[in-house]
N, C-alpha and C positions, 0 to 999 in steps of 0.2 A: 264582219257584220256590220250593218248600219245600226246608229245607236244613236237615239233623240234624248233629251234632257227636259223634262215636264216639270214647271216650277209654280204652275195653275194652283196647287192647292196652298201654297206658300203663303202665309199674311206678310205682305213684305214691310207694312208698316209697323208691325209688332219687332220685326227683325231690324228695320233700322233704328226703331227707338231703345233698342238693345233689350228687349223684353223677351226675345225668341232667337233662337240659333235655327238654320237649315238643316233639317236631317234628312235621311233617307226612309222612305216607305217601302217600294217593292222596286222589283224589275218585271217588267211585262213583255212576254216575247208574243208576236203574233206574225199576221201573215203580212209581205210587202210585195208589191210588185210593180215593174218598172213601168211608164206610160206605153211602152211598146208592147210589153205584156198584157196590160189592162185592153189595149186594142184587140189584141190577138183575142183576150177572152170575149170582149164584145162582138167580134165576128163569130166567134164559135156558139155563143148565143144563139144569134141569130139564124145559125144554119140549122144546128143540132134540134131533135125533137126533146120533149120533157126528159124521157127515158135517156137519151144520149147526152142530156146536160148533166143529170143527175149523176152520171157515172163518171163525167169530166171532174164534176167538183169533188166526187168523193177520190179520186184517184190522186188530185191536188192535194186533198187535207191529208190523206194517208202519207204521201211524200213528204208533208210537213211535219206530220208526228214523226215518221223516222228520220229527220232530222234534227228534230227538237229533242227527241230521245237518245240520241246518240250525245247531243250536249249535256243531257241529265246524267248520263252515265260517266262524264267526265266528272261533273259537280259533285257526283254522291260518293267518289273516292276520295274528294278532297274537304267535303264539308258535311255537316252534320243536316240532314234535311228531312224535317218532319211530314208525314204522309206520302213520303216518295220512298223512303226507306224505313220498312217497319219496325225496324230494332230501335228505333232513334224515339225516345218518350219527350213527348209536350215539356217545355220549359228548359230541356235540355239541349234545343235544336239551334242551329245556327240561323237558318232559314226554314219558312213554312211553304210548303209546295200546294198548290191549288192549280187543277186542269178543269178545263171545259169538257172533258171526258163525261159521256152521260148527258149531260147538260144540252150538249149538241146532238143528243140522239145518235151518237155511234159509240162504238167500241174503242175509240182511240182519241187523243185529243189533238187539237192545233192551236191550242193556246195555253200558255203558262203565266202564273204570278207566283214571284218568288218574293215573299215578305219577310221582312228582317227581324228578328226578336228584339223588342225593344228592352226586356231585362238586362242583356248584354251590354248595354250602354251606348252612349253617343260616339264616344272614341274607338270601340270595337268596330262597332257596325259603319263608321267611315272607313277604316282600315280595310275591312271586308269587302265595302263597295269598292275600292280600289283595287285590291286584288280580284276582284270579280270583273270588273272593266277591263283589266288588262289580259285577263282570260280569255273572255269572249270576243273582245276586238280581232282576235286572231281566228277566230273561228269561220271557215267559209261555209257557211248554211244558207244555201239558194231559197231566196223569197221569205226568208225569217231577219225580222228586225226587233232590237229591244227600247222599249221606253223605259227609261229611267224615272220612277214617279218621287218627287221629293216632298216632304210635309214639314210642318211648322212645330217645333219643339218649345213650348213656351214655359217661362220660369214664373209657374203660375203664383205663386208666393211674392215674388217681387212686383207683378203685374197688379196684383189685387191690394197689395201696401198702396202703390201709388195712386190706385182708382178711389180707395178710401179717401185719400187726400184731397183727392179732385172733388169727391162728393162733399166734404166736409167745407171745401173753397168755394164751391158754387150752390150748395144749401139754401133752397127758399128764392134761388136767382131764375129768371127766365134764361134758357139755354136752348139750344136745336141740339137734340138728341135722334140718331137714325132717321133724319128726315122730318122729325116732330118739333114743336116749339113747346115747351112745358117746362116743369120744375123739379127738382132732386129733393126729396123729403127723407126724413128718417121713418121708418114702417116699422123698425123693431129693434129692441135692445136683447142681445143675447151673450151671456158672460162678459157684461162691461162693454161691449163692442156692437157700435150701432149698423144696423142693415139698414139699405138705402133702396127708393123705389123712384121710378121716373112717372112724374105724373102728368100727362098730356094736358095742354092748357084747358080749363076749364072743367077738367075731372076733380072729382070730390074723394071718391073711394077707390076706384080702379085705378090701378097703375101697372107700370112693366117693369118686370125684373131688370136690374143693371146687368148688362153685358160687359164686361171687363174689357175685352179687346174694341168695343164701340165706343165706351167712356173715353178712353184712354186717347182718343182721335183730338179730345178738349186740349188735351198738351201740345198740339201743333197748329192748333184752330187759330 
């Protein structure tokens, strides 16, 4: 099976600064066609009438379902998959099953997302990912590919503590924040802890709430 790795949801800045790790969000299984197959589909679209084209699409979709379902049966024998196996309770699952059955106006699916259970922890999910990739990489499922979606796992406390230090350092000084020029000011004190806001240049009362992931960029500015 063709496998791609998608890091588009990863905040590389936070990872590079040591405030986050790269974690796994989901495995996404969808249709995949070679350039030759795409050309064949284009020719069929030009030749067939609407009814013939609809039947062709349904046939391809059903074949994809059969192949994906054969994979799911293998995975179901090895892992706890919520929403695929009705005996698995939420929270006790390894994977959360979602498909486009119904959403595609069909009685079958041709797209799957398998999300990981965050409660199982970073180490366990990484181990599970490694096992799954080894398993699915040897499956021969024609026209099916897997996109591995990664995410950012942030150490929120470490990030926020350092952002508070930056706020104290730059309080009352002009800075550029999220493309705007202005000042950081204290807007509230709760439990002896200052809360800060960003006031755009010229603003008296209106301010933006501080986004930790955005403000931390001052550390490398």
